[in-house]
C-alpha positions as CSV (number, residue, x, y, z in Angstrom):
1,X,-19.2,52.5,-1.4
2,X,-22.2,51.3,-3.6
3,X,-21.8,49.3,-6.8
4,X,-22.2,51.4,-9.9
5,X,-22.9,50.2,-13.4
6,X,-19.8,50.5,-15.5
7,X,-17.3,50.1,-12.7
8,X,-14.1,48.4,-13.7
9,X,-13.1,45.1,-12.2
10,X,-10.4,46.8,-10.2
11,X,-12.9,49.3,-8.7
12,X,-15.2,46.4,-7.8
13,X,-12.3,44.5,-6.2
14,X,-11.4,47.6,-4.2
15,X,-15.0,48.0,-3.1
16,X,-15.1,44.3,-2.1
17,X,-11.9,44.7,0.0
18,X,-13.5,47.7,1.6
19,X,-16.4,45.5,2.7
20,X,-19.0,45.9,-0.1
21,X,-20.3,42.4,-0.7
22,X,-22.5,43.6,-3.5
23,X,-19.3,44.3,-5.5
24,X,-18.6,40.6,-5.6
25,X,-22.1,39.9,-6.9
26,X,-21.5,42.3,-9.7
27,X,-18.2,40.5,-10.6
28,X,-20.1,37.2,-10.4
29,X,-22.8,38.4,-12.8
30,X,-20.3,39.9,-15.2
31,X,-17.9,36.9,-15.4
32,X,-19.9,33.8,-14.6
33,X,-21.0,33.1,-18.2
34,X,-17.4,33.2,-19.5
35,X,-16.2,31.0,-16.6
36,X,-19.0,28.5,-17.4
37,X,-18.0,28.4,-21.1
38,X,-14.4,27.7,-20.2
39,X,-15.3,25.0,-17.7
40,X,-17.7,23.3,-20.1
41,X,-15.1,23.4,-22.8
42,X,-12.4,21.8,-20.7
43,X,-14.7,19.1,-19.2
44,X,-15.3,16.1,-21.3
45,X,-18.7,16.1,-23.1
46,X,-19.4,19.6,-21.7
47,X,-21.0,18.3,-18.5
48,X,-23.3,21.2,-17.5
49,X,-23.7,20.2,-13.8
50,X,-19.9,19.7,-13.3
51,X,-19.2,23.0,-15.0
52,X,-21.6,24.8,-12.8
53,X,-20.1,23.1,-9.7
54,X,-16.6,24.1,-10.7
55,X,-17.6,27.7,-11.4
56,X,-19.4,28.0,-8.1
57,X,-16.5,26.4,-6.3
58,X,-14.0,28.7,-8.0
59,X,-15.9,31.9,-7.2
60,X,-16.2,30.8,-3.6
61,X,-12.4,30.1,-3.4
62,X,-11.6,33.5,-4.9
63,X,-13.9,35.3,-2.6
64,X,-12.3,33.6,0.4
65,X,-8.8,34.5,-0.9
66,X,-9.8,38.1,-1.4
67,X,-11.2,38.3,2.1
68,X,-7.9,37.0,3.4
69,X,-6.0,39.8,1.5
70,X,-5.0,37.8,-1.6
71,X,-6.5,37.3,-5.0
72,X,-6.6,39.5,-8.1
73,X,-5.8,43.2,-7.9
74,X,-6.6,44.5,-11.4
75,X,-8.5,42.5,-14.0
76,X,-10.7,39.8,-12.6
77,X,-11.5,37.7,-15.6
78,X,-8.0,36.4,-16.5
79,X,-7.5,35.4,-12.8
80,X,-11.0,33.7,-12.7
81,X,-10.5,31.8,-15.9
82,X,-7.0,30.6,-14.8
83,X,-8.6,29.4,-11.5
84,X,-11.4,27.6,-13.4
85,X,-8.8,25.8,-15.6
86,X,-6.9,24.7,-12.4
87,X,-10.1,23.5,-10.8
88,X,-11.0,21.4,-13.8
89,X,-7.5,19.9,-14.0
90,X,-7.5,19.3,-10.2
91,X,-10.9,17.5,-10.4
92,X,-9.6,15.3,-13.3
93,X,-6.5,14.4,-11.3
94,X,-8.5,13.4,-8.2
95,X,-11.3,11.7,-10.0
96,X,-11.9,8.1,-8.9
97,X,-12.0,5.5,-11.6
98,X,-14.5,2.8,-10.8
99,X,-12.7,-0.5,-10.5
100,X,-15.4,-2.5,-12.2
101,X,-14.6,-0.5,-15.4
102,X,-10.9,-1.3,-15.1
103,X,-11.7,-5.0,-14.7
104,X,-13.8,-5.0,-17.9
105,X,-10.8,-3.9,-19.9
106,X,-7.9,-5.6,-18.1
107,X,-9.1,-8.7,-16.3
108,X,-6.3,-9.6,-13.8
109,X,-4.8,-12.9,-13.3
110,X,-5.5,-14.3,-9.9
111,X,-2.3,-14.6,-7.8
112,X,-1.7,-18.2,-6.7
113,X,1.2,-18.9,-4.3
114,X,2.2,-22.5,-4.8
115,X,3.6,-22.9,-1.3
116,X,0.4,-21.4,0.2
117,X,-1.8,-23.6,-2.0
118,X,0.1,-26.7,-0.8
119,X,-0.4,-25.7,2.8
120,X,-4.1,-25.1,2.3
121,X,-4.5,-28.4,0.6
122,X,-2.7,-30.2,3.4
123,X,-4.9,-28.4,6.0
124,X,-8.0,-29.3,4.0
125,X,-7.0,-33.0,3.8
126,X,-6.3,-33.0,7.6
127,X,-9.7,-31.5,8.3
128,X,-11.4,-34.0,5.9
129,X,-9.7,-37.0,7.6
130,X,-10.8,-35.7,11.0
131,X,-14.5,-36.0,10.0
132,X,-16.7,-39.1,10.9
133,X,-16.7,-41.7,8.1
134,X,-20.3,-41.1,7.1
135,X,-19.6,-37.3,6.6
136,X,-16.5,-38.1,4.5
137,X,-18.6,-40.5,2.4
138,X,-21.4,-38.0,1.7
139,X,-18.9,-35.2,1.0
140,X,-17.0,-37.4,-1.4
141,X,-20.1,-38.3,-3.4
142,X,-21.6,-34.8,-3.5
143,X,-18.5,-32.6,-3.8
144,X,-15.9,-34.8,-5.6
145,X,-18.0,-37.1,-7.7
146,X,-20.8,-34.5,-8.1
147,X,-23.6,-36.9,-7.6
148,X,-27.2,-35.8,-6.7
149,X,-28.8,-36.6,-3.4
150,X,-31.2,-39.0,-5.1
151,X,-28.3,-41.0,-6.6
152,X,-26.5,-41.3,-3.2
153,X,-29.6,-42.1,-1.1
154,X,-29.7,-45.9,-1.9
155,X,-26.0,-46.2,-1.3
156,X,-26.3,-44.7,2.1
157,X,-29.6,-46.2,3.1
158,X,-31.2,-42.7,3.4
159,X,-33.9,-40.7,1.6
160,X,-32.8,-37.9,-0.8
161,X,-33.8,-35.3,1.9
162,X,-31.8,-37.3,4.5
163,X,-28.7,-37.2,2.2
164,X,-29.1,-33.4,1.7
165,X,-29.3,-32.8,5.4
166,X,-26.3,-35.0,6.1
167,X,-24.3,-33.3,3.3
168,X,-25.2,-29.9,4.9
169,X,-24.0,-31.0,8.3
170,X,-20.9,-32.6,6.8
171,X,-20.0,-29.3,5.0
172,X,-20.4,-27.3,8.2
173,X,-18.3,-29.9,10.0
174,X,-15.6,-29.7,7.4
175,X,-15.6,-25.9,7.5
176,X,-15.3,-25.9,11.3
177,X,-12.5,-28.5,11.2
178,X,-10.6,-26.6,8.5
179,X,-10.8,-23.4,10.6
180,X,-9.4,-25.2,13.6
181,X,-6.3,-26.4,11.7
């Protein structure tokens, strides 16, 4: 059966079910503009690319359904437009919301477990006490008292670069000791 101009949707659907793929092309050309208008109207800001994607996806799903024996039997347009609406709503339901946007509007409070914080402080103190005296001294001056290497150098009998290198080794040693506790 060949596609004729002026055939009804029902006739084109029957032709498609009989194996005439051109019939679906005629349905597509006839109803795509209306489906696109509905999709753009339902999408926020009338996103053209999203509307085109939804229309193409909907036509593909309907074709698959018809080939499996389902789909519309009479008028095609109401069925298509209902399917477009469902596709838009489904896409909105499964749309991911980027978490960086959520954090901008509702910054969360960090969860602090007092018992866990006490345990961590105890582990850190134990790790600190296990370090050599010189490492504890340089860590105390740099991390707790927030002194610069140049300020600490005369106290420790080192150059500023020597203090920086010692502080680096001490931080690594503290990290390793903490991880062992």
